[in-house]
C-alpha positions as CSV (number, residue, x, y, z in Angstrom):
1,M,275.5,2.8,104.6
2,T,279.0,2.5,105.5
3,D,279.3,1.7,109.2
4,F,281.7,4.7,110.3
5,L,283.1,6.4,113.8
6,R,283.7,9.9,113.9
7,T,286.0,11.9,116.1
8,P,284.6,14.8,118.0
9,D,286.4,18.0,117.2
10,A,286.6,18.6,120.7
11,N,289.6,16.5,120.6
12,F,291.5,18.4,118.0
13,A,291.1,21.7,119.9
14,G,293.7,21.4,122.5
15,L,296.8,20.9,119.5
16,L,298.2,24.4,119.8
17,D,300.9,23.6,117.0
18,F,298.1,22.4,114.8
19,Q,295.4,25.3,114.3
20,F,295.0,24.7,111.0
21,T,291.1,25.1,109.2
22,P,289.5,21.7,108.9
23,N,288.2,21.0,105.7
24,Y,285.8,18.7,104.1
25,H,285.7,16.2,100.9
26,T,283.2,13.8,100.5
27,W,283.9,10.4,99.3
28,Q,280.4,7.9,99.0
29,D,278.6,8.6,102.4
30,L,282.0,9.4,104.3
31,R,283.9,12.5,104.4
32,M,287.1,13.1,104.8
33,H,289.3,15.6,106.1
34,Y,292.1,17.5,104.5
35,V,294.6,21.1,105.0
36,D,294.1,23.1,102.5
37,E,296.3,26.6,103.5
38,G,298.4,29.1,101.6
39,P,296.9,30.8,98.2
40,R,294.2,29.5,96.4
41,D,296.4,30.1,93.2
42,A,300.0,28.8,93.9
43,P,301.5,26.3,92.8
44,V,300.9,23.3,95.0
45,V,302.4,20.9,97.5
46,L,300.3,17.6,97.8
47,L,301.2,15.8,101.6
48,T,300.3,11.9,101.6
49,H,301.0,10.1,105.0
50,G,301.2,7.1,106.4
51,M,300.1,5.0,109.1
52,P,299.8,5.4,112.4
53,T,300.2,9.1,111.3
54,W,297.8,12.0,110.3
55,S,298.5,15.5,108.5
56,Y,299.6,16.6,111.6
57,L,302.7,14.6,111.0
58,Y,303.6,18.0,108.6
59,R,302.5,20.9,111.5
60,D,306.3,22.2,111.0
61,M,306.6,22.1,107.4
62,I,303.4,23.5,106.4
63,P,303.7,26.9,107.7
64,L,307.5,27.3,106.2
65,L,306.0,26.3,102.7
66,I,303.5,28.6,102.3
67,N,305.7,31.2,103.4
68,A,308.2,30.2,100.0
69,G,305.1,30.6,98.3
70,Y,303.3,27.6,98.2
71,R,299.9,26.4,98.7
72,C,299.6,23.3,100.4
73,I,297.0,20.2,100.7
74,A,297.5,16.9,103.3
75,P,294.5,15.0,103.4
76,D,293.8,12.2,106.2
77,H,293.1,8.7,104.8
78,M,289.8,7.6,105.9
79,G,290.5,5.9,109.5
80,F,292.8,9.0,110.6
81,G,293.1,11.7,111.8
82,R,289.8,14.0,111.7
83,S,288.6,11.7,108.6
84,D,285.3,9.3,109.3
85,K,286.8,5.9,110.3
86,P,285.0,2.8,108.9
87,T,284.9,0.2,111.2
88,D,284.9,-3.0,109.2
89,I,288.3,-4.1,108.8
90,H,287.9,-5.4,105.9
91,W,286.8,-2.1,104.2
92,Y,290.1,-1.2,103.9
93,T,292.2,-1.4,101.2
94,I,295.4,0.3,99.5
95,A,293.1,0.1,96.1
96,R,290.5,2.1,97.8
97,H,292.6,5.1,99.8
98,T,294.2,5.8,96.2
99,E,290.6,5.6,94.4
100,I,289.6,8.2,97.6
101,L,292.5,10.7,97.1
102,S,292.0,10.3,93.4
103,S,289.0,11.6,93.9
104,L,290.0,14.7,96.1
105,I,292.9,15.6,94.2
106,T,290.1,15.7,91.2
107,A,287.4,18.1,92.7
108,L,290.3,20.5,93.8
109,D,291.5,20.4,90.5
110,L,295.0,20.6,91.8
111,Q,297.5,21.7,89.3
112,R,301.2,21.9,89.3
113,I,302.0,19.3,92.2
114,T,304.8,18.4,94.0
115,L,304.0,15.5,95.6
116,V,305.4,15.1,99.2
117,C,305.3,11.4,100.5
118,Q,306.4,8.7,103.1
119,D,305.4,5.8,104.0
120,W,302.7,4.2,103.2
121,G,301.8,7.8,101.6
122,G,304.0,6.7,99.0
123,P,302.1,3.6,97.7
124,T,299.2,6.3,97.4
125,G,300.4,9.5,96.8
126,L,303.2,7.9,93.9
127,A,299.7,6.5,91.9
128,Q,298.3,9.4,91.9
129,A,301.7,10.6,89.6
130,A,301.4,7.2,87.6
131,M,297.7,7.9,86.8
132,M,297.4,11.2,86.6
133,P,301.1,13.1,85.4
134,E,299.9,16.3,83.8
135,R,299.0,17.2,87.5
136,F,302.4,16.9,88.7
137,E,305.8,18.7,88.7
138,R,307.9,17.0,90.1
139,Y,308.3,14.3,93.6
140,V,309.6,14.5,97.2
141,I,310.1,11.2,98.1
142,M,310.8,10.1,101.8
143,N,311.3,6.6,103.5
144,T,308.9,4.9,101.2
145,W,308.6,2.0,98.3
146,L,306.9,0.5,95.8
147,H,306.1,-2.8,95.8
148,H,307.9,-4.7,92.8
149,P,309.2,-8.3,92.6
150,E,313.0,-7.7,92.9
151,Y,312.5,-5.7,96.3
152,V,314.0,-7.2,98.8
153,Y,312.0,-6.5,102.5
154,T,313.9,-5.6,105.6
155,D,313.4,-7.5,108.6
156,A,312.5,-4.4,110.6
157,I,309.3,-4.2,108.4
158,R,308.7,-8.4,108.6
159,S,308.6,-7.6,112.4
160,W,306.7,-4.7,112.3
161,N,303.9,-6.6,110.1
162,K,304.4,-9.6,112.1
163,N,303.5,-7.2,115.1
164,W,300.3,-6.5,114.0
165,H,299.1,-10.0,113.2
166,E,297.0,-12.0,116.7
167,G,299.8,-12.7,119.3
168,G,301.8,-9.9,118.4
169,L,303.1,-6.5,120.4
170,F,300.1,-4.5,118.6
171,A,297.6,-7.0,118.3
172,R,295.2,-5.4,121.1
173,P,292.6,-3.3,122.2
174,R,292.6,0.4,121.5
175,P,296.5,0.0,121.2
176,E,298.3,2.9,122.4
177,V,300.2,4.3,118.9
178,G,301.1,8.0,119.6
179,L,303.5,6.0,121.9
180,L,305.0,4.8,118.8
181,L,305.8,8.3,117.3
182,V,307.3,9.1,120.6
183,L,309.4,6.3,120.5
184,S,310.7,7.0,116.9
185,A,311.6,11.0,117.7
186,G,313.6,9.9,120.4
187,L,311.8,11.6,122.9
188,T,311.0,8.8,125.7
189,P,312.9,5.3,125.7
190,R,312.4,2.1,124.8
191,E,312.4,0.5,128.2
192,V,309.4,3.0,129.3
193,I,307.4,2.9,125.8
194,F,307.0,-1.0,125.5
195,P,306.1,-1.7,128.9
196,A,303.4,0.8,128.3
197,L,302.2,-0.2,125.7
198,I,302.0,-4.0,126.8
199,K,299.4,-3.0,130.0
200,G,297.4,-0.7,127.4
201,E,298.8,2.4,129.5
202,V,300.1,5.9,128.9
203,P,302.8,7.0,131.2
204,A,304.0,10.1,132.4
205,L,305.2,11.8,129.3
206,E,306.3,16.2,129.6
207,G,307.3,18.7,127.0
208,K,307.9,17.9,123.5
209,A,306.7,14.0,124.4
210,A,303.5,14.6,125.8
211,T,302.9,17.5,122.9
212,L,303.4,14.8,120.1
213,Y,301.8,11.8,121.9
214,Q,298.6,14.4,122.2
215,G,298.6,15.1,118.4
216,F,298.7,11.5,117.7
217,A,296.4,10.3,120.0
218,A,294.0,13.0,119.2
219,P,292.3,11.2,116.7
220,F,291.2,7.9,118.7
221,K,290.9,9.5,121.9
222,G,287.0,7.6,123.7
223,L,286.1,6.0,120.8
224,D,285.4,2.6,120.7
225,D,288.3,0.1,119.4
226,K,286.9,-0.5,116.3
227,A,288.0,3.1,115.3
228,F,290.9,1.5,115.0
229,N,290.8,-1.2,112.3
230,G,291.7,1.1,109.4
231,L,295.1,2.0,110.6
232,R,295.5,-1.9,112.0
233,R,294.9,-3.2,108.5
234,F,297.5,-1.0,106.6
235,P,300.7,-3.3,107.8
236,L,298.4,-6.2,107.0
237,S,298.5,-4.6,103.6
238,I,301.9,-5.2,103.2
239,P,302.4,-7.1,99.4
240,F,304.4,-9.7,100.9
241,D,301.5,-10.5,103.5
242,S,298.3,-9.6,101.4
243,Y,299.1,-9.1,97.8
244,D,295.3,-8.5,97.3
245,N,294.8,-5.8,99.9
246,G,298.6,-4.5,99.5
247,N,297.2,-3.7,95.5
248,G,300.6,-5.3,94.5
249,A,299.8,-5.5,90.8
250,A,298.9,-2.1,90.6
251,Q,302.2,-0.6,92.8
252,T,304.7,-2.8,90.5
253,L,302.6,-0.7,87.3
254,H,302.9,2.4,89.2
255,Y,307.1,1.5,89.9
256,R,307.9,0.4,86.8
257,T,305.6,4.0,85.0
258,L,307.1,5.9,87.3
259,L,311.2,5.2,86.0
260,A,310.1,6.0,82.5
261,R,308.9,9.1,83.4
262,T,311.8,12.0,83.4
263,V,309.8,14.0,85.8
264,P,312.3,15.9,88.8
265,A,312.2,13.5,91.6
266,H,313.8,14.2,95.0
267,F,314.8,12.0,97.7
268,I,315.1,13.2,100.9
269,W,315.8,10.2,103.5
270,G,316.4,10.1,107.2
271,C,319.7,7.3,107.4
272,A,319.0,6.3,110.8
273,D,315.7,4.3,109.4
274,D,315.6,0.4,109.8
275,V,312.2,0.0,107.5
276,F,313.4,1.8,104.2
277,V,316.7,1.9,104.9
278,E,319.9,4.5,103.1
279,S,320.7,2.4,100.5
280,W,317.3,1.6,99.0
281,G,316.7,4.9,98.9
282,Q,319.4,5.7,97.2
283,E,319.2,2.8,94.7
284,W,316.3,4.4,94.3
285,A,316.8,7.7,93.8
286,R,319.6,6.7,90.8
287,Q,317.0,4.4,89.0
288,M,314.6,7.5,89.1
289,G,317.6,9.8,88.1
290,G,316.8,11.7,90.8
291,T,318.9,13.8,94.0
292,F,319.2,12.6,97.3
293,D,320.0,13.7,100.2
294,G,320.6,11.7,103.4
295,I,319.7,13.3,107.3
296,N,322.1,11.8,109.7
297,G,320.0,11.1,112.3
298,A,316.9,11.1,111.6
299,G,314.6,7.6,111.3
300,H,311.3,6.7,109.9
301,F,309.3,9.8,110.3
302,L,312.0,12.3,110.0
303,Q,308.9,14.9,109.7
304,N,308.8,14.9,113.5
305,T,312.1,15.6,114.2
306,H,313.3,17.2,110.7
307,G,310.7,19.5,109.5
308,A,312.7,22.6,108.5
309,E,315.5,20.8,107.1
310,I,313.7,18.7,104.6
311,V,312.0,21.9,103.9
312,R,315.1,23.7,103.1
313,H,316.5,20.2,100.9
314,M,313.5,20.6,99.2
315,L,313.5,24.3,98.2
316,A,317.0,24.2,96.9
317,R,316.4,21.2,95.0
318,I,313.6,22.8,93.7
319,K,315.2,26.4,92.9
320,A,318.2,24.2,90.7
321,S,315.7,22.3,88.9
322,T,313.9,25.4,87.5
């Protein structure tokens, strides 16, 4: 049996901006949560998240996509959101996350999929498109990457990785990851967030900052430190640090496989991101023969700040390509 922790449902009861009915997929002896909203016979939008987020990241986009006639599937990786949280940090690999996502897609028999991916949702989600091309109609790619030998990692992503190693800023018990999302959304300044992170405290937050913090802190509230091991493992799985944990060889295969395809690819990029910079997004779009829409002022987690604008770009590009 896998040792895991499960977040109580009560942790999510107060999220007034995320009132979607929970659904669960069983993988081995664990439970994976996913959102499933919209007509069951409609074309599918598969919304994949990275670290340290969960399906809550897509709260503003899901209603707009449903209104446009889509069925939205938004899963939580194991260790995140409402999904179970194995306690052994060595349980987590990118290959395993990818395998579990494959099992959800096949169990639901998803077809006519538009993949929407960002951050680690790129390597895990684009793997599905590479392995099961018959299920995917197009890709919407936002601020992510696929590892390959020619890829140049930015100083920002190297710093992110370093700070999860021993002695780093985030290498501490029960790290307050919700504060990182508040900071990235520009809702509270660094001089407030970083001292709080170091002390393991939550500063006084109001309005949108308080709501956003509540949403991203909910999966871990009241849980033992071992519940955080899934999110800890992601930055330690970047292939320049751990090629094996990061499924580096498979990422390169998927990258090259997708370059050879003629599936419509629409890149929507937060141009203020210092992790996956605009020039990389433009170059990848050129390689894929895809479109590129940059959003000035949007950072790495652009879904938190520009959800409606992302959907407008998506729908316009889809209409123009069909």
